[in-house]
N, C-alpha and C positions, 0 to 999 in steps of 0.2 A: 504494500500500500504506500501511496505517496507520503512523504514527510509533511508535517504541518509547520507553518511559519508563524512567528509572533513578531509583530512590528514594535520595536522599542521607540522611545521618544527620540533617541539619537538617529535611528533609521529614518524617522519621519522628517526630522529637521535637515538631514543630509540631502533629502530629495525635495525639500520644500520650496526652492527658488521658483521653479516653473509653476508649481501649484499656487504659490502665493500670488504670482502674476495673474493667474487665471481668476483667483478669488477677487483680486483688485479690479479686474476687468468687469466683473458683475457688481461692483460697488459694495463688496462685503469687507468688513473690517477684519484684518488678519493680525491685529495687535495681540501680543501675549500678555494677558493680565493675571496669569496663574500666580505669579509671585506677589500680586497685590491682594489676593483673596485670603480669607481666614476660615479655618474649619473648627475654630474653638467655640463658636457660638452654638446655641441650641438649634436643632432643626425646627422648621415651621410647625410641624405637628405638635411640638411641645411649647409653642409660643415664640419661637425665634423669628428673626427677620427673614424676609423672602427676597432673594436676588432675582429679579424678573429677567426672563430670557429676552434678548434684544433682536431686532431686525426681522421679526417674523412677517411672512407674507402668506396669504391664503393660496392654497393649491386648488386647481391648476393655475400656473402663472402664464398670462398671455404673452406671446412673443411679439405681437403687434400687427401682424398681417393677416390674422385669422378672419377678421370681418370682411376684408377685401376679397380674400380667397373664397370664402363661403358665398358672398354675394355674386361673385363671378359664376360659380356653379349654379346658383339659383336662377340667375338671369339666362343662363345657357339653355335651361330646360333639360339638360342631360344629367339627371340625378342618379342614374343607375348605369353601371358599367356595361350592361348588356344593351344599352341604348346607344352605344357608339362613343361614349365619353372616354376621357383618358386620364383623369386626375388620379384615380387609384393606380393606374399603370405607371404614372409618373412617380408616385410615392414608392411603388414596388421597386422600380429601378434604382431610386436613390437609396432606399434602405438596404437592398442587396449589395450595392456598391459599398456602402458604409461598413457592412459586416464582412465583406469579402466572400459573399455567397453568389452562386451562379443564378439562382432563381429565388424570387419572393412572390408569395401569393397572399393578398390580404383577405381577411374574413371578418365576419360581424362580431366575433368575440374570440378570446383566447380559448375558451371551451370548444368552440367550433373548430378552431385550428387543431386541437388535440383529436377531436372526433374525426375530422377529415383525414388526418394523418393515419390513424388506426384503420380507417376504412380503405384508404389507398394501399395499405399493407395487408389487406384482406384478413384482418382480425375478426374472429367470429366465435360462435358458441363452442365451448370446449377448449378454446385457446387460453393460454396464460400470459399475463403481462406483469413483469417484475417492476415494482415501483416503491415509492417511499410512503410511510404512514404519516410523516410530518409534512402535510401539504394541504392546500385548499381543496375542498371536496370535489371541485371540477375535475381534478386529475383522476379521481376514482370514478366519478360519474361517466367520464368519457369512455372508460373501459367497460363499465356496466351497460352503456348504450349499445355495445356490440355483443352483449351476452357473453363476455369473456370473464375470466377469473383474475382479479388482482392478487398478485403474490407480494405481500408486504415484507420488505427487508427492514429489520429494526434500525432505529436511529443511532447515530454516533453522537454521544453527549457533547463532545468537544466542538464539533463543527455544525451540529443541527442537521447535517445531511444524512442520507441513508448510509449505513455502514457498508462500504464497498468490500470489506473483508468477508462479509457474509453473503455477497451476491452469488458467488460461484455455486454454493449449495442450493440456491434458489432455482437454478436451471433444471428443467426436466425435458422430456421429449415433447411436451405440450407447449413449451415456451415459444411464443410467437414474436414478442417484442420485449425489449428492455426499455423502460421509460423512467430514467432518473429525473429528479426534480432539483433544479438549482434554487433551493429555497432561500428567500431573502435577497436573491440576486447574487449569492456566492456560489462558486462552482461545486458541484458534486465531484467526487474523485474519478474524473474521466480517465486518468492514467491507469487505473485498475479496471474500470468498467468496460472501456472500449475493447481492449484485447480479449477479455472474457467473452464478450458478445461476438467479436469477429471470429474467434476460434470455433464458435458454434454456428456461425452464419446467421446470427439473430440480429435483425435491424435494431438500431437505437433511436428512439424518439426522445429528444431533449425537451422536457417541460421547462422552457426558459421564459415562462410568462412573467416572471419577476426580474429577469436578468438582462435587461437592455444594456449592452456594452460591457457586461461582465466578461472576463477572459479566463481561458485555460492556456497558460503559456502565452504565445503571441496570437492565439486565435480567439475570436469572439464566441461566447457561449451561444449555442443554437446552430453553429456551423460545423461541429465536430461529428455529429451523428448522421443518421440517414435523413432525418428531418429535425428541425428545431421550431418550437411553437412559442409565440409571444402573445401577450395581452396588451391592449391599449385602453383598458378600462380606466376610469377617471382617476383612480389613486396611483396608477402606474407611473414610472419615471418618464415614459413617453405615452401621452394620453390623447384620446379624442372623444372621451365619454364612454363609449363601448366600441370595441374593435379588436382585431387580432391579426396575426400573420404567420405563415409557414415559410421557412427557408429550406432550401435543399440544393445540393450540387448534382443531383441526378436528374438529367433532362427528361428521360422517359417517365420517371416518377412525378415530375412537376406537371406533366400533361394529365396524368391520372388524378393528381390532386385537384387540378382545375375542374375535371369532371365531377369529382366528389363534392366540390363546394357549389356546383352549378346544376344540381338535379340531373347529373349524368350527361349534360350537354357539354361538348367541347368548346373551345374558344372559337366559335363560329358565328356567322351572321345571325342576328336576332330572329330572322324569319325562317331559319333552317332548323326544323324541329326533329333532328335526329338525336337519338339518345344511346348511351352506352350502358350495358347491364352491370351495374355495381351499386354498392350501398352509398347513396348520395342524397343530398338535400340542398336547400337554398341557404348557403352560408355566406352569401356575397356581402361585401361592405358597401354601403351607400357612398356615392361620390362626395357628399358633403363631409363625411368623416375623413375621407382622403385629403380633402382641402385643409382641414384642421391639422392633420398629421404633417402635411408639407410645411406648415408654419412651425409647429412644435418641434420638429426635428432639428431646426436651426440651433436650438439651445441644448440639445441632448448631450453633445460631447463636453461642452463647458460645464454643465451641471454635473456630469459624471465625474469630472476631475475634482470639483468642489466636494461632492459627497465622499469620494475616495480619500481626499485629504482629511476631512473631518472624521470620517470613520476610523481611519488608522490612528489619528491623534487621540480620539476618544478611547480606542483600545489601549493605547499606551498609558492613559490615565487610570482607567477603571481596573486594569490588571494589577494595580498596586493596592487595591482595596481588598481586605480579607473577605473571602466568601463571594466575590464578584468575578465571574468568568465570561469575558466576551467570547462570542462564537469565533473559533479559529478558522483561518482560511488556509486551504492546502497550499503547500509550497509552490510558488510560481503562479498561483491563481490570483485573480483580481475580482473583487466583488463589485456589483452594480449598486449595492447598498439600497435596495428597495426597502429593506428593513435593517435597522440596527438591532441585533439580537444579543442578549447576554443572559446568563443564568445566575440565580441567587442560591447558594448552598446554605440552608438555614443554620446548620450546625457550626458553620464558620462565620457567617455574617451576624447571627444573633437574632434574626427575624425571618419569618417565612416570606415567600414571594409576594403574597397578597398584601401583607402589611407594608412591604416596601413600596408597592404600587400606591397604596394609600398615603404613605409618607411623601412620596414624590409628588403626588397630586397637591398636597398641602404646600409644596414648594413652587407650585405653578408649572410643574413639568408633567406633561401628558405622557402616559405610557399605558401598556396593556399586557395581558397575559398571553396573547397569541392563541395558537390552536389548542383547544382542549384535548384531553386524552380520549379521542373518539373510539368507541367500541366497534372497530371495523368488522369484526367477525359477525356481530349481531346485525350490523347495517347491511352487509352483503347477504346474509342468510334471509333477512326479511325482504330484501329486494328480489331475491330469487325464490320466493315462496309462492309465486303464481303458478297456475297449472302449466303454462307454456314453459316456464323456467325449469320446473320439476322434470319435464321430459328430457332435459339435458343434465341437470344437476340434481341427482337423487340425494336423499338424506345421507346415504353412505358416502357419496362423493364429497358432499359439503363437510361431513364429519372428518374425513381424511384431510381435506383442505384446512379445516380449522386447526388441526393439530400441528400444521406447519407454520402457523402464524403466531410467533412469540415476540411480543413487543414490550418487554419489560423496560428497556432503556427509553423507549418513546414515552411511556407513561411517566417515568421520572422526569424526562425533559419537559413534558407538558406541565408538570407541577412546579418547575423551577424557572421557566423562561419568562423574560420580559422583553417587550418590543418598543422601540421608537420608530415612528414612520419616516419615510424617506425625506419629507419636507423639512424635518428637524435637522437633517444632515446638510441642508442648504443654508442654515443660519450662520451668521458670523462666527468665526472660530472661538471667540471668547465664550460662546454658549457651551462648547464642549467642556470648558473649565468650570462653568457654573454648574453643569450637570454633575461633573466629578466631585466638586465641592459639596453639593447637596447629598450625594450618596455617601461621601466620607463622613459628613456630620450625622447622617442617619445611622451609619454603622457604629460610630463611636458612642452613640446614645441608644443603641439597640435595646439594652436592658430596660431603660426607663420607658422607651416607647412600648415595649412588650407589656409592661405593667400598667400603662396608662389607660 
C-alpha cells in the first residue's frame, strides 16, 4: 500500500510563495497572526470571548459572466443539446482539456454520471461492484439501480478512504466493476487499487464527485480509471446547481456513454429516431447549466490552490492538538478539499465528537459530523426485498453476502469524524489559526466542558 504523507508547517511554508501569490490575487489576507493569538482564555462554551472568522462569502461565488452567458442561451432558444446547441459541448471540451482526458460527457447530476457509467459497462443483476461504505448514498444507489450487489470494503481510519489493503479479498468471479470513492476530494489509494483491478481485467469507475482537480501523482482524479464521475451540485467546488460529468480516455466507451445518457440514441440529428439496445435514460444536462459551468470554471484552479494551501496549513496546526487527527493524504496525492475532515479521539482529547461540535458552534465555527454509520446490510436487504429482486437474490445469497460485509472501522470513523465544508477553506489564512486556537482552548478545558 502507498505510504501516507503528513505536511508539516515547514513543508507548507517552503512551498508557500506561489500559493501566497494566488491567495493575494483573490484578495485574501495571507498574514500570519498565529503568534498574536492566545489559547489561555476560556472557550466560548464556558463564557470566553469569541474570535469571529473573517472574510466569509456565501457559496456559490459568482464569477461575473454567469448572467450574460445564461441570457445568451435563453435568447438563442437552444436550451437542450439535442436541439443543435453547443454550450454543453463547449464546456465538455474545456473540462476534458483541463483534466487531460480525451472525452467528457456532461449529465444532469453526479448520480446520473455514476448510473450511466455502470450501464455502459453492462453492470446488471448478479454482478458485484466493490466500493466504499464512507460515501454519499448516491454511490450505493447507482449500483442498486442496476440490481447489482455493492461489496463494501471497510474504511481506513487515517485517510477516511476505503482500505485498499482489503480490496484484493473483495474480488470474486462476480466482480464487474471496482468503484473507489475519492471522499472529501482526497484520493483513494489508486496505486494499490488500479493494479489489482487491471490484473483481473475489472474496469475502475472513479467516484470523483467531490474531487475536482484533486490529483494522484501528476494526474487528475477521474482520469486514472476506465471512467471518472463528477458532480456539479451546488455545494461542489465546481457548481451549476445540479449537474455532472463523465470523463474517459476510451473513445468506443465514450460513444456508448452518450447512448446511455440519451435514451439509447447516439449523437445524431434530433429527427433521427434510431435507438441502441442498452440500459439508458435521459440524463442530459440543460444548456443553461452548461453556461453557468463555463463561467464557474474560470475560478476553479485558483480556488483549488487556495483550498490546498489552507488545508495543508490547517493540518499542520491541528496535528499538534492531542486527540485531533486530520485525515491523511496518501503520499504524492493532492486533495481537492471539498471537505476538510478530521477525527476526535475522545480518550485523548477529553471530549466526544458531538460535544466538540457543540463547543465549536459556540465559537462561531460551523462544523458537522459527516456521514452517519449507515447500516448498509439492512439498507441493501430491504431494497432487494421485492418479488423481482428475490428472483435474483434469495435469502441465502443475501445471507452469504452479509457475512462478507465487516465495517467495524467505518463505524468508528463515523463516531469520530468532523467536517468543515469547502467554502471554509477559501477564507483568509488567519481563519485556519482561529480554528486551531479554538480547538486548542476547547481541548485544554475539556474536563470543565464535560462537567458543565
